N, C-alpha and C positions, 0 to 999 in steps of 0.2 A: 504494500500500500504506500509506504513512505517512498519507496523507489519509484513507483508510478507517478506520484505527485511531483517528485524532483525532476523526473524526465520531462513532464509537461511544462514545468516552469523553466527548466533549462532550455528547452526548444524555443519557448517564447522569448526568453532573454537573448538567445543567440540571434533570433530574427530581428529584434529591436536593435541590437548591436550592429548587425549587418547593414541595417538601413541608416547607420550613423546617428542614431538617436540616443539620448540619455533619459528622456522622460517617457513613461508609458501612458497610453491613453486610458480613459476610464474603462472601456470594455476589456482591455488587456489587464488592467488592475483587477477586474472581476474574475478573470481566469485564474490569477494568482490567489485571490481570496477564496475561490471555490476549491482550489487545490489544497489549501492549508486550513480549510474549514473556518475561515474568518467570516463571520455572519455579516452579509450585506443584503439590502433589499432586492426584490425582483426588478430586473431592468432589461431593456432591449435597445439595440442601436437602430434608429430609424434613419434611412438614407434619403427618404423623401417625406413630404408632408402627409401623404396617405398612409404610409407605414406608421407614422407617429400617431395618427388618429386611431388606427387599428390597435396598436399596442396599448394606448391609453385606455381604450374601451375594454380590452382584455383584463387590465389590472383592476378596473372599476374604481370609482372614487377619484379624488384629486391625485395628481402626479407632480413630480419634479422633472423639469426638462433642462438638459445641460449640453453645451457645445462639446463636440469630440474633435479635437485637433491635436496632432503631435507637436504643433508649434505654439499652442496656447496653454501655458502651464497654470496660470492663475485665472481660472474661468470666471470667477466673480468680477475681477477687475475688468475683464473684457465685456461685461454685460452678458455673459454667456450662461447665466443660470436664472431660471424663473421657477418659483415655488408655488404649489397649490393650484395648478392648472386643471380645470375640469370642464368637460363638454367638448364636442368636436370643433365648434367654432373657435373656442379659446385655445385649443391645442394648435389649430392651424395658425392662428395669429401669433402664438408664442414661438412656433417653429420659425416663421419668417422673421420675427423680431430678433431671435437669437442669431440666425445666420447673418442678418443685416448688421448687428452689433459686432459680430466677430470680424466681418469684412472691414468695418470702420476701424476696429482695433488694430488689425494687421492684414493689410490687403493681400499679402503674399502667403498667408497661412493656409496650409493644406487642411481642408475641412472634410472629415469622414462622415459626418452626419450629426444627429442630435440624439443624446441618450434620454430615453423615457424611463423614469424610475418611480417605483411605488413611493408614495409619501408616507414617511414613518410617523407613528403617533407622537404626541408631545411627551417629552421626558427630560431627564437631566442630561445636558450635553457635556461630554467629556472628550478628551483627546487621548488617543493611543498612538504611539509612533516609535520610530527607531532612527538613529542617526549614527554616522561613523565619526567618532571622536578621535582627534589626532593623537591623544594620549592613551585612551582606553579601548579604542577600536569600536566594536559594535555595542551600542548602548540603547536600551529601551526606555521609553518615557511614558509617563501617565500624568494627567492633570485635568483640571476643569477646562472644557473646550468651548467650541463655538466661536462666535465673532469676538468674544472678549478674551480669548486665550492669551494673546500677546500683551494685553493690558494687565490681566490678573497675574500672569506668570506664576501661577500656583501649580508647579510641575515638579515631579520627582523622577530620578533616574536610577537605573541599575545596569550592571553588566549583562549583556545578552550571551547565551540564552538564560532565561530564568525558569525556576521550577514553579509549579502551581502555587506553593506556599509563598515563595518570594513575590510572585505576581500579586497575590492577595495582600501581602504586607504593604505594597505600594499604595493601596487605596487608603491606608491609614497614615501615610507619610506626607500627605499634602496638608496645607493649613486649613483647608475647608472640608476636611474628611467627614465632619459631622453631617454635612448636607447629604452625603450618600446613605446615611443611616435613616434619613427622613426627618424633616423638621415641620413644626406647626401642623401636626396631625397627618402629614403626608406619609405614605408608605415609603420605605427605603428601597433602593434599587437592588437588582439581582447582582450581588457582589461577585459571585462565582463566574457569572457570564462575562463581566468586565475583565476579571482576572484571566479568563480563558482567552479573550481577545489579546491581552497583553502577552500571554505565554506564546500564542501562535505567531504573533508578529516577531517576537524575539527569536523563535526557532527559524522563521523564514530568513531573517538577516544573518543568522549564524550559519545556515545551510548555504547561503549565496553571498559570499563576501563582496561580490561586485555591486550588490544593492547598497547604495550610499544612504538613501533616506526612504522611510516609509511614513505615511501620514494617514491615519484614520481620524478624520475631523470633519464634522462631529461624529462621535459615537453616541447614539441615543440610548440612554440607559433607563429602563423602567423596572418595575417589580417583576416583570415577566421575562426580561432578557436584556441584551445589549447588541445593537445592530449598527454597523458603520454606514453612515449616509454617504460617505465619500472615501475613496481610497486613492492615494497618490503614491507612486513608486518612481524613484529616481535612481539611475545607475551612476556609478563613479566614472570619472573621465579616464582614469588610468589605475592600474593595480597599485596597492600600497606597497611601499618598500619594506621588506621584512628585515628586522634587526636580527643579528646573530644571537642565538640563545645558547646558554650553557646549562648543563645539568646541575642539580643541587650538589652532587659530589665534586664536580669540576670546580664550582664556585668555592666550596669549603676548602678544597685542597690548595687552591691558589691564595685564598684569603688567609689561611693558616700561616702560610709562609710570609705573607705581607705583614700580618699583625704579630706574629711570633717568630721573627727571623733569627737565624744564627749568624748571618753575615750580610753586611750592607756595603755597597759600593757607592761612592759619591762622585758622580761625573761632573767635573768642573770644580772640584775641591780647590781651595785657595788658602795661601798664607796671608793674603792681604785683607786687613780689617775693612769692613764696609761692603765686602763682596758677599753675595748670597752663598757661594760655595764655602766661604770661611765661616759664616754663621751656622750653616748646617753642620759642618764638621765640629765646631765648638759645642753645639747643643748635643750632638751624639756622644762626644767624649765627656763633657761636663755632666751630662745627664746620667752617666754611669751605665750606659749600655754594655752588657757583659759579652756580647758577641763580637765578631771581627768587624773592623771598620777599615775599608779599603779606599783611600783617596785616589782619584783618577785625574791626572793632568799631564799632558804631553810635555809641558815646559818646566816641570818641577821634579826633583828627586825625593824630596821630603816635605811633608805637610803636617804641621803641628806635631812633629816628633814621630810621624808614621811614614813608612816607605810609600812613595807615590808611584803609580803605574801609568805608562804612556797610553795604554788602552785598557778597557775593561776585559778584553780577551787575554791580557797578560796576567790578570789576577789569578792566584793559585786557588784551587778547590772550588766548591760550590758557593754561589752567591744567591741569596733569596730575593733581595731588593736592590734595584739601581735607582738612586735618587739623582735626578737631573738638575744641575744648577748652571746651565749653559744657555746662550741665546737661542731663540727659536730656530734660526736658520741652520744650526748645527745639530739639532735634535735627531733628524731623520737618519743621518749617517751613524751617529752614536747608537741609535736604537737598533740599527742593523747589527752592530757589534754585540749589543745586549742579547739579541736574538740568537746570534751564533754561539754565544756563551751559555745558552739555555737558562738564562735568568728569567724566572716566571713573572716578575712584577717590575714595572717601571713607574716611578713617581715623578711626574713632570711638573716641576715648579714654574718653569718659564711661561710668560705670557707672549702674545703675538701670534695667536692662532685664530680660531673662528670668532673669538670675541672682538677681534679687530678687523674682521672681514677676510682673514686669511683661511678661507674654508678649504682650499686645495691643499695647503700645507698640513692642515689637520687630517684631511682624508688620506694624505700620503702616510702619515705616521700610523694611522689606524690600520691601513693596509699592510704596512710592515709588521706591526704587532700581531695581526691575525695570521700572517704567513708563518711567523715563528711561534705562535702560541703564547705571546707575552700579554699579560693584562696591564692596562694603562690606568693610572690614577691621575686625573687632570686632563689636559694641562691647565695652566693659569690658577695655581693653588698655592696656599701657604705651607703645604706639606701635611704631616700628620703626627699625632702623639699616640703611643701605645704604652700607657703608664705602667702596666704590670710587667712590661718587658724593660722598663727604664729607657724607653726609646722615644727620643725627641727629634724627629726628622723634619725640621722646619727651620726657617730663617727668622721666626718670631720668638717671643719671649718663652723661656722654658716653663714647663709645668709638670710637677711630679706627684701631686696629691692623688693617691690611688683611691678608687671607689667604684661604685656600681653603675654609674651613668655613662652611656656612650652618646656622644654628640657629633652631629655632622652638619656641614653647611656648604652651600654652593659659593658663598661669598667669603672672601678673606676678612672683610670688615666685620661681618657677623661672627666669623670664627674667633676673632679677637675679643668681641663682646662676650662671647661664650666663655673665653678664657678668664677674663676679668671677673665675670659673675661667679665662676667656679671658685676663683681664689678668694674673693671677698666674702662669700657665703660658706666657705669651707666645704664646698660640694666636691667630694672625690669623684674622679672620672676613671672609666676603664679605657676610653679613647676619645680623641677629638680628631676628626678627619675632614679635610677639605676636598671638595669634589669638583669645583671649578666648572670647566666646559663639559665634563662628563663624556669625553670622547669614547670611553669604554666602561670602566667600573662606575656604577651608579648606586642609587639608594637600595635597589633590590638585592644587589650583591652584598652590600654592607649589612642590610637587615637579615639576610640569610646567615651571615657570620655571627652577628651580635645575638641572634636568636639562640645560637648554640653555645656562645662563649660563656663559660661558667662565671667569669668576673663581671658580666653585665647583667644588671637587674632591670634597667629601664633604658629605652632608646629614644632620643629626641633628634628630630631632623628638620633643619631649615631647607626649604627647596623653593625654586622658582618654577620648575616644571618637572615632569617625569618623562623620561624617554620611552619607557615601556610600562604603562600603567597597569597592564594585566600581570606582568611579572612582579610588580610591586605589591599588588593585591594578593597574589599567591604567596609571596614571602610574608606579608603582614598576617594573613590568615594562619600561617604556620607558626608565627611568633606570638601573636596576641593571647592565645590561651595560656601562655606561660609568663609573658612579660608585657608591660604596657609599651605602646609605641605612640609617641607624641609627634605631631607634624605641624610646623608653621609653614603654610603655603603662602608665599608672597604673590602679589598681583591678584588681589581679590576682585578688582574691577573687571567685569566680564566684557571682553571685546565683542562677544557674540559672533554668530556666523552670518556675516553681512551678505554673503552671496547665496545664502541658503535657499533651496527651492521648495521648502516646506515649512509649515508652522513649527514642527518639531526641531528642524535645523536652526531656525531663527531663535528658538528658546534655549538651545543647548549652548549657552555661553559657558566659557571655560570653567568659571568658578562654581556654577550651579552643578555641573557634572562632578567636579572634584569633590564638592561638599558631600553629595549623596554617596558617592562610591567610596570615599575614604571612611565614611560612617559605616557603610556596608562591610568594609574590611575590618571593622573594629578598631580603627585608628582614632585616637583622641586628637581633634584639631584644636590648636591653640590660636586665639584671635590675634596675638601679638608676640613679639620677641620675649618680653619679660614674662608673659604667661607661659610660653614654652619652657623657659628656663626654670620657672617656679614649679611647674608641673613635674619636670624631670627631677628636680631636687626633692620634691615632697612625696611623690608616688612610692618610692622604695621605703620611705620612713613610715607611712601610714599602713596599718594592718588592713586586710581586705574585709569590708563589711559583710555581714551574713544576712542582712535584710534591709528593708527600705526605711525603717522608722528612725527619723532624725529628731533629736530633742535639743533645744536651745536652753542653756542655763546662763542667765545674765544678771549682772549687778546694776545694769542701767536700762531703763525702759526704752530709751531712744535707740540704743544699740540693738535691743531685742527686735524692734520694728525693722531696722535696716537689715539685720541678720535674717529675719523672716523673709524679707523681699529677696535677699540673695539666695536663700534656699529655693524659693519658687523659680527664680531666674535660671538657676542651674539644674532644673529638672529633678530636684529632690523632694521628698515627701515629709512634711512636718507631721509627726506622730499625733494622733488624737489620743490624749492622755485618758486612760480608763479611770473610773472613780477611785479604785483602791490605790492606784499609783498617785493620783492627784492628792489624795488624803495623806499619803506617805511624804510627798514633797512638802505639804503644808506644815507638817510637824517641825520643819527646819527653817521656815521663813516667817518673818513678822506678819502680823495681821494686815498691815497695809501693803505687803508684797502681793504677788499674784502667781498662783499656780496656773495650770493650763500649759500651753506651749506657745511662746517661750515661758520658761519658769523664771519669774522676776524676783530675785532674792533681795533687791534694793541695794543701794550703794553704801549704806552705813554699816553693813554687816561685818562681823569679825571673820578671821580665817576659818573658824570652825564651821560657819554656815556654808562657805564655798566647799570645804572638804566634805561635809555631810551630804550635800546635794550631788556633788560629783560621784561620791561613793555609791549613792542610790542609783545614779544614771548608769554606772558601770555594772552594778550588781543585778539590776533587773534585766532578765533575758529578752524582754519584749523591746527594749531599746537597743538599736543597732549602731548608732553613731552619736557623738556628742559635739555640739558647737558651744564653746564657752565665750561669753562676752564679759570681759573684765574692765573696770575703770578704776583709775588710780585714786586711792584714798589713804590717809595716814593710818586709818584703822587696819586696813589690809594693804601694805605696801607691795609694789610689783614683784620684788624678789621673794617675798613671803608667799604670794599667790603662786609664783612659778615653782618654788620648791615643794609646796604642798601638793600641787597638781601633779608634778613629775613623780613624787613619792607614791601617791595613790595609784597612778597609772602603772607604775613599775610593780607595785604590790599585786595588782590584779593580773598583770601579765605573768607573774610568777605562779599565780593560781590557775593559769591557762585561759584567763578571760582577756581577750584582745579585741578592742573596738577602736575604730578610728576616732581620735579626739583632735579637734582643731580649735584654735583660740584667736580671738580678736582682742588686743590690748589697747585701751585708750588711756592716755595720761601724759605725764611729763617724760623727759628723755630716758628716765630709768626703765621705762617699758621696753626699750630696745634691747638692753642687756637681758631682761627677763625673757623676751621672745627667743633670743639666741640660746639661753639656758634650756628652755622648753624644747626647742627644735632638736638640740643635741641629745635629748632624752625621749625622743619619739612622739612629742606633741607638736604638731605643725602650728606655729604661732606667728602672727604678724602685728606690728604696731601700726596704729593710725589708720586702719582699714577694716571695714566689715565685709568688703567684697572678696578680697583675696583668699582668706582662709576657706570660705565656702566654695569659691571657684575650684580650689585645689581638691576639696572633698568631692565636689561634683565630678571632677576628672577621674578620681579614684572609682567613683560609682560607675561612670561610663565604661571604664576599663573592666570592672568586675562584671558588668552586664554582658559586654562583648565577649569576655572570656568564659561566659556561661556559669559564673560563680554565684549569681543572684537569681538566675532564671529570668525570663522576659526578654531577650534580645537587646540589641544595641540601639 
């Protein structure tokens, strides 16, 4: 059955291609719809006015009439659609009017006739479509449709093909999802029928990569079903260029030698201070790298007390990584030597490649690397740090604080911001890696490695684009169940698909697709650089929550309100306090305080009130996470609050009770020291902000859901 339908569609697409067309006509669209079981109304192609009258009479009741022309893509714009035509006289008039409008719109357009189509009943108009995204390939879309589709832009995207359950989940992912359930006494639509339209369209584009865009708009959804009033299919101009793919084992093998090398060669090593080759050598030596360091420079015999080699081919033994610190124009010939030496990794610091318009030079080095099986990091990067190996292969400042966070960036400037943040917040890292132009190695390679690396607990990535979105999603899905992945995607302003031939194409702006598909992969998307760094710092510190019930305990009513807003803004659930728990809290707070949630203990309370209520929050198994709002008083000074909170949390952890606890501290400058004290002891605390601690907690919850640790999907 599947083979028969694919043969029918293949034959049709070959015919369209042979005629030099990229847009299918409506009758051709119906052939595809019928082959894939995409529900469309009854319709016939009338080549003259008498046929139109005959077909309209056969359908009975009002019909829709549309121009059929391979040269007129947007039929409504051409005045080529008339809705609600009934009776022979009106059908004749509509037929002539449509032909006349089409001729006026494009005098040279080939006209095959007029489509006569059953008029569908009134219902909820939605759009189902698919588009070829430059990053993620075939992507299926769903949203509210009809004439308002590009105004509302209430659309969600998934990688194609989707399963029936994934298709159904899309219905709840739009802002106006409630409309589909029925509002103001109206019955809800047939959700499974819509989901099936989505699934079938996604399978169609997966089966036929040459289909660039599909548009079912509008799909009329009723309680009885979902039927596409119009189907538009557009073919791509040329086949997409395929990126070379590596197996998971190949990636891990090369990445292991990159991140855990025994020997490093520095091509362009120098004794001259101020040269990149000198900085890289000093960082490798001063950083304490225990492996072999081989300087390569044809004009020197000795560099920083180490024997220098004229060529990398002269270096004795095996080398895992060659770090390039030479001008761009010399890279290709040196890379040939690296290839002949069987060095698996080249770290290309120099700029002057694709980022400056030198695309051919970059293509040349990629071709050389592929010929020899060398993986390229860069070019145009600051290098990389692998702290657990005491490896600092960069011309930037050294960093050696070991920890569990792996950080990557496309930009050198962002890389140095990462470095400074890590140092000032005492965030230990497992690696900091620059990606630059991503001529070869990119985020999915690094994600594959960090997912397996025992030193890495959390991965944070700054990126401007993804070369292969599907490979990244695959790597993320393999990693997220074990470790959080945080992404800062730069360039949120969607350029959109300006030359799109369909509504779906026009809606598939870069960021809208990225947002939905990163979420689908379980990735935590950070809105800005500071948030990315704070999430990366905090997520390994916070225990994983075991449920959704969040309780706020605060000494200030104003903070409680702001913390409540932040809980809602971050998709968290304020627990409804049951009567027995409410009564238990009330025992520890003054009569003018307020139980409920937030639990407002008021500001004049002594340390014992803070301690008793925090103990109760940790003790009760119905509470899954605590948000603490402290404000500075002389009765309970900041460090007193910090010490008692850390002590109570540690005591419960020793008893096996681990819950995420975050804190917002308002007060004089002493709260900064108190926050640092808490953070170092597993309580994520921030001064002067109610938003940041809850945002971090929200990120932990998003990961826990994506990893399947809370139930309910991402």
